[in-house]
NUTI-478749 format. One record per residue (C-alpha): residue number from 1; residue in one letter; x, y, z. Coordinates in Angstrom, 2 decimals, always signed. Example, Ala and Ser with C-alpha at 12.3 -4.5 7.8 and 13.67 -1.06 7.14 Angstrom:
REM NUTI-478749
1/A/+12.30/-4.50/+7.80
2/S/+13.67/-1.06/+7.14
REM end
This chain:
REM NUTI-478749
1/X/+92.30/+73.31/+77.00
2/X/+89.60/+75.38/+75.33
3/X/+90.99/+78.11/+73.08
4/X/+89.66/+81.57/+73.81
5/X/+88.92/+83.54/+70.67
6/X/+89.18/+87.18/+71.69
7/X/+87.60/+88.32/+68.44
8/X/+84.25/+86.67/+69.11
9/X/+81.97/+86.73/+72.12
10/X/+85.03/+86.31/+74.29
11/X/+85.66/+84.38/+77.50
12/X/+82.07/+84.11/+78.75
13/X/+81.01/+81.95/+75.83
14/X/+84.03/+79.71/+76.30
15/X/+83.40/+79.40/+80.03
16/X/+79.84/+78.33/+79.33
17/X/+81.10/+75.70/+76.89
18/X/+83.61/+74.49/+79.47
19/X/+80.92/+74.31/+82.15
20/X/+78.81/+72.14/+79.86
21/X/+81.79/+69.89/+79.14
22/X/+82.44/+69.62/+82.87
23/X/+78.81/+68.65/+83.40
24/X/+79.08/+66.02/+80.66
25/X/+82.26/+64.68/+82.25
26/X/+80.58/+64.53/+85.66
27/X/+77.76/+62.49/+84.15
28/X/+80.28/+60.08/+82.62
29/X/+82.37/+59.63/+85.75
30/X/+79.92/+59.60/+88.67
31/X/+76.57/+57.98/+89.29
32/X/+76.46/+58.95/+92.95
33/X/+77.12/+62.70/+92.76
34/X/+75.46/+63.90/+89.53
35/X/+72.11/+64.54/+91.20
36/X/+73.46/+65.90/+94.53
37/X/+75.71/+68.40/+92.74
38/X/+72.81/+69.49/+90.56
39/X/+70.92/+70.48/+93.75
40/X/+73.60/+72.99/+94.77
41/X/+72.93/+76.65/+94.04
42/X/+74.99/+79.50/+92.60
43/X/+78.77/+79.27/+92.42
44/X/+78.73/+76.36/+94.84
45/X/+77.39/+74.12/+92.09
46/X/+80.31/+74.92/+89.81
47/X/+82.99/+74.76/+92.50
48/X/+81.91/+71.39/+93.89
49/X/+81.62/+69.99/+90.36
50/X/+85.10/+71.24/+89.45
51/X/+86.61/+70.00/+92.72
52/X/+84.99/+66.59/+92.22
53/X/+86.45/+66.30/+88.71
54/X/+89.91/+67.30/+89.95
55/X/+89.81/+64.68/+92.68
56/X/+88.42/+62.11/+90.27
57/X/+91.29/+62.91/+87.93
58/X/+93.91/+61.93/+90.53
59/X/+91.84/+58.94/+91.65
60/X/+92.06/+57.65/+88.07
61/X/+95.85/+57.74/+88.37
62/X/+95.82/+55.77/+91.62
63/X/+93.42/+53.15/+90.24
64/X/+94.91/+52.84/+86.76
65/X/+95.47/+49.15/+85.90
66/X/+98.29/+49.74/+83.40
67/X/+100.47/+52.25/+85.22
68/X/+103.43/+50.93/+87.19
69/X/+103.49/+51.74/+90.89
70/X/+106.52/+54.00/+90.48
71/X/+104.73/+55.90/+87.71
72/X/+101.68/+56.41/+89.90
73/X/+103.80/+57.60/+92.82
74/X/+105.74/+60.04/+90.66
75/X/+102.66/+61.50/+88.96
76/X/+100.68/+61.84/+92.18
77/X/+103.59/+63.47/+94.01
78/X/+104.13/+65.94/+91.17
79/X/+100.44/+66.82/+91.04
80/X/+100.48/+67.29/+94.80
81/X/+103.42/+69.67/+94.59
82/X/+102.50/+71.64/+91.49
83/X/+98.78/+72.12/+92.09
84/X/+99.59/+74.35/+95.05
85/X/+101.41/+77.09/+93.16
86/X/+99.05/+77.28/+90.19
87/X/+101.85/+78.53/+87.95
88/X/+102.40/+75.44/+85.78
89/X/+99.98/+73.54/+83.58
90/X/+99.39/+70.18/+85.27
91/X/+98.54/+68.66/+81.91
92/X/+102.25/+68.95/+81.05
93/X/+102.85/+66.14/+83.54
94/X/+100.67/+63.79/+81.51
95/X/+102.23/+64.27/+78.06
96/X/+103.92/+60.87/+78.16
97/X/+100.74/+59.17/+79.36
98/X/+98.06/+60.72/+77.15
99/X/+97.30/+57.37/+75.52
100/X/+96.80/+55.77/+78.92
101/X/+95.11/+58.36/+81.09
102/X/+91.41/+59.23/+80.74
103/X/+90.20/+62.65/+79.66
104/X/+89.02/+63.57/+83.15
105/X/+92.68/+63.40/+84.23
106/X/+94.40/+65.04/+81.27
107/X/+91.98/+68.00/+81.45
108/X/+92.54/+68.77/+85.14
109/X/+93.66/+72.32/+84.23
110/X/+90.25/+72.97/+82.70
111/X/+88.46/+71.87/+85.87
112/X/+90.76/+74.00/+88.02
113/X/+90.04/+77.04/+85.83
114/X/+86.36/+76.86/+86.81
115/X/+87.14/+77.53/+90.49
116/X/+86.86/+81.21/+91.54
117/X/+90.17/+82.73/+92.61
118/X/+88.83/+83.62/+96.06
119/X/+88.42/+79.92/+96.99
120/X/+91.00/+78.38/+94.64
121/X/+93.79/+78.21/+97.24
122/X/+91.62/+76.19/+99.63
123/X/+90.48/+73.76/+96.94
124/X/+94.02/+73.31/+95.64
125/X/+95.23/+72.57/+99.19
126/X/+92.87/+69.61/+99.50
127/X/+93.64/+68.34/+96.00
128/X/+97.32/+68.45/+96.88
129/X/+96.75/+66.66/+100.18
130/X/+94.79/+63.91/+98.44
131/X/+97.37/+63.46/+95.68
132/X/+100.26/+63.20/+98.15
133/X/+98.26/+60.82/+100.35
134/X/+97.44/+58.61/+97.39
135/X/+101.11/+58.60/+96.39
136/X/+101.99/+57.32/+99.85
137/X/+99.33/+54.61/+99.69
138/X/+100.47/+53.57/+96.23
139/X/+103.97/+53.06/+97.64
140/X/+102.43/+50.91/+100.37
141/X/+100.50/+48.92/+97.75
142/X/+97.28/+49.88/+99.55
143/X/+98.08/+47.45/+102.36
144/X/+95.47/+47.80/+105.11
145/X/+96.28/+45.68/+108.15
146/X/+94.65/+47.46/+111.10
147/X/+91.66/+49.68/+111.82
148/X/+94.10/+52.58/+112.11
149/X/+95.26/+51.84/+108.55
150/X/+91.65/+51.78/+107.40
151/X/+90.98/+55.11/+109.12
152/X/+94.02/+56.62/+107.43
153/X/+93.16/+55.29/+103.97
154/X/+89.50/+56.34/+104.11
155/X/+90.57/+59.77/+105.32
156/X/+92.93/+60.29/+102.39
157/X/+90.46/+59.24/+99.71
158/X/+87.21/+60.53/+101.23
159/X/+87.45/+62.03/+104.71
160/X/+89.35/+65.06/+103.49
161/X/+86.64/+65.55/+100.86
162/X/+84.28/+66.05/+103.79
163/X/+86.70/+68.64/+105.17
164/X/+86.81/+70.46/+101.83
165/X/+83.02/+70.49/+101.57
166/X/+82.76/+72.07/+105.01
167/X/+85.15/+74.81/+103.91
168/X/+82.96/+75.39/+100.84
169/X/+79.74/+75.46/+102.90
170/X/+81.21/+78.20/+105.05
171/X/+82.52/+80.14/+102.03
172/X/+79.24/+80.10/+100.15
173/X/+76.57/+80.03/+102.87
174/X/+78.43/+81.05/+106.00
175/X/+77.54/+77.89/+107.91
176/X/+79.79/+76.18/+110.45
177/X/+80.03/+72.39/+110.60
178/X/+81.98/+70.00/+112.83
179/X/+85.27/+69.02/+111.15
180/X/+85.42/+65.55/+112.74
181/X/+81.86/+64.77/+111.68
182/X/+82.68/+66.02/+108.18
183/X/+85.47/+63.45/+108.00
184/X/+83.05/+60.72/+109.11
185/X/+80.65/+61.78/+106.36
186/X/+83.27/+61.07/+103.70
187/X/+84.71/+58.07/+105.51
188/X/+81.30/+56.42/+105.86
189/X/+80.54/+56.72/+102.16
190/X/+83.95/+55.26/+101.33
191/X/+83.49/+52.37/+103.77
192/X/+80.27/+51.42/+101.98
193/X/+82.13/+51.57/+98.64
194/X/+84.77/+49.22/+100.06
195/X/+82.09/+46.73/+101.10
196/X/+80.29/+46.97/+97.77
197/X/+83.51/+46.58/+95.75
198/X/+85.11/+43.84/+97.85
199/X/+84.94/+41.16/+95.15
200/X/+86.22/+43.51/+92.44
201/X/+89.11/+44.62/+94.66
202/X/+89.93/+40.99/+95.45
203/X/+90.13/+40.18/+91.73
204/X/+92.84/+42.84/+91.31
205/X/+94.73/+41.62/+94.37
206/X/+93.74/+44.37/+96.81
207/X/+91.81/+44.27/+100.08
208/X/+90.88/+47.21/+102.28
209/X/+89.61/+44.93/+105.05
210/X/+91.94/+44.90/+108.08
211/X/+93.39/+41.52/+108.95
212/X/+90.80/+39.23/+110.51
213/X/+87.85/+41.48/+109.71
214/X/+84.65/+39.82/+108.55
215/X/+81.92/+41.38/+106.46
216/X/+79.94/+41.97/+109.65
217/X/+82.78/+43.89/+111.30
218/X/+83.25/+46.07/+108.23
219/X/+79.52/+46.79/+108.03
220/X/+79.53/+47.82/+111.69
221/X/+82.49/+50.11/+110.99
222/X/+80.58/+51.71/+108.12
223/X/+77.45/+52.13/+110.23
224/X/+79.42/+53.82/+113.00
225/X/+80.73/+56.38/+110.49
226/X/+77.33/+56.88/+108.89
227/X/+75.77/+57.57/+112.30
228/X/+78.28/+60.39/+112.75
229/X/+77.42/+61.55/+109.23
230/X/+73.78/+61.80/+110.38
231/X/+74.95/+64.16/+113.12
232/X/+76.89/+66.14/+110.54
233/X/+73.99/+66.84/+108.22
234/X/+71.58/+67.49/+111.11
235/X/+73.39/+70.80/+111.71
236/X/+73.01/+71.94/+108.08
237/X/+70.13/+74.32/+107.44
238/X/+70.39/+75.50/+103.79
239/X/+68.14/+73.16/+101.81
240/X/+70.41/+72.79/+98.79
241/X/+73.39/+71.72/+100.91
242/X/+71.26/+69.44/+103.08
243/X/+69.96/+67.69/+99.97
244/X/+73.48/+67.38/+98.56
245/X/+74.62/+65.56/+101.72
246/X/+71.42/+63.59/+102.30
247/X/+71.25/+61.90/+98.90
248/X/+74.59/+60.00/+98.97
249/X/+74.10/+59.27/+102.68
250/X/+70.67/+57.72/+102.06
251/X/+72.06/+55.74/+99.12
252/X/+74.88/+54.46/+101.36
253/X/+72.38/+53.26/+103.96
254/X/+70.31/+51.69/+101.19
255/X/+73.34/+49.92/+99.75
256/X/+74.27/+48.50/+103.16
257/X/+70.73/+47.24/+103.57
258/X/+70.83/+45.58/+100.16
259/X/+74.16/+43.90/+100.95
260/X/+72.88/+42.65/+104.30
261/X/+69.97/+41.11/+102.39
262/X/+72.43/+39.36/+100.06
263/X/+71.97/+41.71/+97.13
264/X/+74.99/+43.05/+95.30
265/X/+73.66/+46.62/+95.05
266/X/+70.54/+48.75/+95.01
267/X/+68.20/+48.32/+92.07
268/X/+67.66/+51.31/+89.81
269/X/+64.05/+51.81/+90.94
270/X/+65.21/+51.73/+94.56
271/X/+67.77/+54.45/+93.86
272/X/+65.13/+56.61/+92.16
273/X/+62.73/+56.14/+95.08
274/X/+65.38/+57.15/+97.63
275/X/+66.36/+60.28/+95.70
276/X/+62.75/+61.30/+95.04
277/X/+61.89/+60.93/+98.74
278/X/+64.66/+63.35/+99.74
279/X/+64.00/+65.91/+97.00
280/X/+60.30/+66.01/+97.77
REM end
């Protein structure tokens, strides 16, 4: 945590330092959302950045290669329980794991401190829901057998992010969005990630493809979710929020196209072209 020196320029200076550190951490931990978050205006920029880092912090626990399953389950359940009350430092949970866990995780209290009190309860609710959901999936060893399993997994790790974003859009800009379409927005992006990372997941003994599903079936599943995501963003009028949603959605479509053309991922110049087209 950053120490506040009351004898100097006081909390504002420290908050500015923390915001810069959060921005640096965002740059280190996400290629997809750095630019979209930068397009958001006012407090929404800070809140979405902080919420992303909090959710990334628990994702790092779920994905950690050197933590035992029981350790992951225990940590995720404790985070899920304690983040709701806001009375205890979550970093205390990580004292025994500081040499293992990345900085984005051990500094979760810093990211939470950037969220205004008026919206903090809502953000903490979704962080808790994700942590508890990930704990459950860790216990199940991420075993996806049916489409219903896939729906449940993609909801826990991404669909509820769509729900949180819709809450934040209403809080900041007063706009209403469809909750089911918001889930599809997150689920579609995650489905594309699953397709893109299939080989990497296979190497670590995990598959998020339901039994009997081919690449074609999974791509069709992703496209179905992305089509609903198109409906979701069509209802969004504020330009900064529309751009935030449009950039990762366009990159997801581009990634699917690259994969269907037997390319592993989008080339850097293709990514730049897609982003520039939306911003302009």
